[in-house]
N, C-alpha and C positions, 0 to 999 in steps of 0.2 A: 803599337801604333795602328796595324792594320787588323781588322776584325778577324781574319785567319790567323790561325796559331799552328804552329808546328807539333805533331803529335809526341805524345809522351813514350817512351819505352816501357814495357811493363805489361801488366795485363789489359786487355781489351775494355774491361769494365771502367778501369780508372782513364782511359783514353776517351772513350766515350762521354764520360762525366766531365772530363776536363774541358773536351773541345764544345760541351753543350754549354759552358758557361765563359767561353773564351779565356781559358787558363791555358797554362803551358809557356811555351815560349812566347811571352808577349811583347810585342812590339818589333820582333824581327821581320825583315824583308831580305829575300835574295836579290841581289844586284840585277839589274837587265844586262849589266856588262861590267866585269870587274875591271876597274881602273882606278888608280890612286889619283887623289887631287894633287895639282901642281905644287911643288914647293916654291916657297918664297921667302926672301929675306933673312937666311942665314941659320944658325942652329942653335935650339935650346940647351943643347948639352945632353938632352935624354937619348937613352938608348935601352935595348933591351937587356936586362941583367941576368934574368934567368925563366926557365920556362918549369913550372911544376905540374908535373902530370897527375890527374887525380882521377882519370877514367871513370868508370860506373856509367848508370843509366839515367835518362831522363834530360830533358832539355832544361833550359835555366832562365831566370829573367835578372831582376835587381841584385846587386851586390852591395854589403857595407863595411866598412873597416872600424875597428875598435883600436884605436892607437895605444893606449894604455896596454892591453893584453896581448897585442900583435896579431890579433885573431881577423880573419877575413869570414863573412857571413856569406853563405852562395846559396840562392834559392834554387831548388833541384825538383820541382814540379809538384812532388807531395811531401817534401823536406826541406829543411836549412841544414845545409853541411857546413861546420865550424873548422876551419884550417888554421892552424900556426904556422904563419908565413916563414917563421925563423926555422922551425924544425922540418917545414914541409910535410907536417902529420896532420890528418883529420883527427881533432880532440873532442869531437862530439856531434851530436845532430840535434835538430829541433823536429819531432816526428810529427805526423799527422796534420800537415799545413796543405791541405788538398788545393792544389791550383796555386800554389804560394807563389806573389809576385814579387813583394818588397820587404825590407827589413828596417826597422826604425830602432835607434839605440838612445837610450835615456840613461848615460852614465850617472848623473847626481842621483837618479833614484834606483841605480843598480839593476834595472830592467831593459829588456827588450821586446819588441813588438814585430808581429808578420802578418802581412795582409794576403787572407785565404780566399784568392778569388772564387774557387768551387765550391766554398762551404760557405761565403758571405760571412766570414766572421776575421777576428783579431785573436791570434793566439799570444799570449803574455808569457815571458818566460824569464829566469833568472839571469841576470848577465854573467854572473861568474861562475855558478853551478850549471848552468844550461837547462835546468828542470823547468818544466812548464809549470806557472803558477796558476792560470786560469785563462779564460777566452771572453770575448766581448762581441756582440752582435753587430754588423756593420751593415752596408746596403749591398746592392747586387754588384757583384764583380769588383771587390775592393783590389786595387792595383798599387799605385804608387801610396807610400806611406811616409810620414815624418814625425818627429817630435820638436815641439816647441817650448824652449827653456821659459820662455817670458810667462806662459799660462800654465805649464806642467801639463799639458795636454797633448795627445797623440791623434793627428787628422791622418784619417784612411780616405784616400780620394777613390770615389766608386765610379770606375769607368762605365759601368751600364746603367745604373739609377740616375746618373749625373748629379750626384750630390756628395757631402763630405761627411763623415761620420766622427765626431769629436769626443776623445774618451779620455778621463781623468787618468794621468798617468799612474798616480798614487794608489788608487782604489780599483781601477779597471773599469769604472762604471761609465757608462755612455753620459756624457754630458749634454748632447743635442746633435742635431742634423742639419746641416746647412744646405739647401737647396742652390744650385748652380748652375746646371744646364750643360749639356753637351758632354762630349767624351774627354774625360779628366786624366791629364797625364802627370808628369813628375811636378812636386811642389817643395818649396823650401819656404824657411822662418827667418825674419830678421833679428830675432831677439828682443825687439821691442814692441811684440804684440801685432805684428802682421805676418800673415801667411800667404803665400804666392802660390798659384797653381796655373799650368798651361791648360788650356782647352783646344785639344789637337783640332776637333773638325771645324771649331770655329775661328782659329788663329786669333785666340784673345789670350790675354794676360788676365786673371783675376785676383785681385786683392781681398784678403779676407780679415776682420777683426779676430783674433783669435781669443779675447775674453767674452765678448759680446756676441759672436758666433754670428755675425752679420757679413754680407758682401759688401764691400766699401767703395771699391771701383772696378771697372771692367775696360781694358784698353785694347784696340786692336794692335796685332803685331805686325800688320804690314810692312814691308813686301814679304817677311815672312811667312811661310805657308806649313803649316802642319807640325806645330811645335811640340816636342817631346821632352826631352832631357834639360833640366835646369839647374843653375848655380846663382849663388850671388855674392857679390863683394859688399860686405854689410859697412864697411867704413866708407867708401865712396857712393854707397847706394845703387849699385848696378846689379840687373839681373842679366843672367846670360842664358837664353832660350835656344836649343838646337832645332833647327828647322829642316823640314823634309826637301826643301829647293835648295839645300848644300848651303846654308848661310847659318851664321849665329848671329839671333837678334840682340844687340847690347840694350838694354831699357833702364830708363831712369825709374826706380823704385817707387819714388814720389808723385811723378807726373805721367808716367805710362809712356813717355816720348822715346822713340826709338832713335837710338845715338848713332849707332854704326851697325854694319852688316858685313864684317868679314867672312871671306869664303872659308868653308870647310869641306869635308869629303861627303860620301853617299852613304845614306843609311844610318844617321846619327841618331843615338837612342840614350846617350848620358853626357852631362856637363859636369865638370868640377872646376873650382877657382881656388887657387893657393895664394893667400895673403902676403906670405912672406917673399914669393918669386914674382908676384903680380902675374902668374900663367895662367890663362884659362884653357882647358882641355876640353875636346869634342872627340868621343870616340866613335867612328864610323863603322858599323858592322859590314855595310855593302860593298865600300871601297877596300876594306880593310887596311884603314889608316887610323893616326891618331894627330888631330890637327891642334897646333899647340899654337895659342893666340897672347901677345903679350899686351898690358894694360899700359900704355907709355902714359897716359893721362887718364883723368876720369871721362875725359871726351875723344880719347884718341887710342886705336887699337890696331897692333899691327900682327900680320901673320908670322909666325917664324918660320914654321916648317910643317910637313906632313909627313910623319913618321911611319913605315910601314908596321903591320901588326899583323892580322889575319883575319880573312873573310869572317864573319860573324861574331867578331869581338867588337860589342856594340855596348855593354854595360860596362861601368867602371866605378872604382872607389878611388879615393886619394887617403893617403898618410900625411896630415900637416907637419908631422915632427920630422921624417926623413924626406918628404916630399916624393916618395915612390906612387907609381899610379899603379893600379891592379886592373888587369881585363881579363875577362873569362870569355873562351871559345871552344870549340871541338872542328873535328875534319869532316866535311860533308861527303857523303857518298852519291850515287847516280839517283837522278830523279825517276819516280815509278812512271809509268807510260799512264797518260790522261785517261780518264772513264767518263763517261757520261754524268755520274753523281759526283765526280771530284775532277774536272776539266784541268785544274791548275795543282797539282799535287805537289808539296813539299820534297826535297830530298831526303834521304835517310842519313842518319849519323853513322860514320865508321866507327864500331862499337869499342869502347874504351879508349876513346880518343881526346877527351875532356881535358883541357889545361888551362891553367892561370898564368898569363903573361904578365911578368913585373919588369917596369920601366923605370929607371931613375938616372941620376945624374952622376 
């Protein structure tokens, strides 16, 4: 979300390259003050089930979950780490993904895709064997990435060039580029031929025709500011945008009307919606909380509670079968002394402290 990024552990050359294109820990902000958002209205039944220690070097960005194989895909700067959440073992890696941000899964095609911010590419891999199949050229600093089942296309949201690269999921060929404008954040597809993406610096929601590769609508999200994470309830046509000013904008996916703005924690960077429980989640890395919002009806939304997680736990994945929520973070060390060239340095990471937090009911 911010143009500043946390440095990657590893060689100085990789660090400089990653920072030069805005890769690394995309979207993370340290809180001005670590404080949990106030709890409201009862209990969701969610609690911390277990903490899986992975350790290793490098910061992180998006995570994605493949429910049939019980695998969690975690971006780690120059690679994607694949974790079996049941055995708690790393079962593979997707290598050479410089400045990787996001992972998109296409189970019907048996493929996965990563957005490599530093390289300006999308890596294509076999979802079963994890072997790399090929690469496609994207725009400048591809950040969020998603798969649209209706068009069988992958959409990479290019944060620096302000456009989206559409890739044929089966062939890996670039189908076209959609000019949008602004700093693109997360996107979702409705399964009916529409893709939606947050434009962070303009506080907009943009609707895209995934077949014709054209922008079909632009909607202001006011009073939401700085939208990042995005989820969708396809049945009731509702979008859930996580906003920088501690609210979740609930948006009509057909008209763009902001229906509700339930309060969430600080530093949100991911949202998920569970259609079976009608819970919407916001992972707030700044306050170290997970806000749980219930969809009482298509036009009414209630904050159930704010669960304590851990500072930095801002990216999230959901298993729609078990309803478990997965977050990733690490322990932060002291902040280096400011310098003239770096007046606002980010803190270091405590070595080997990277963990996966599993929440369930």
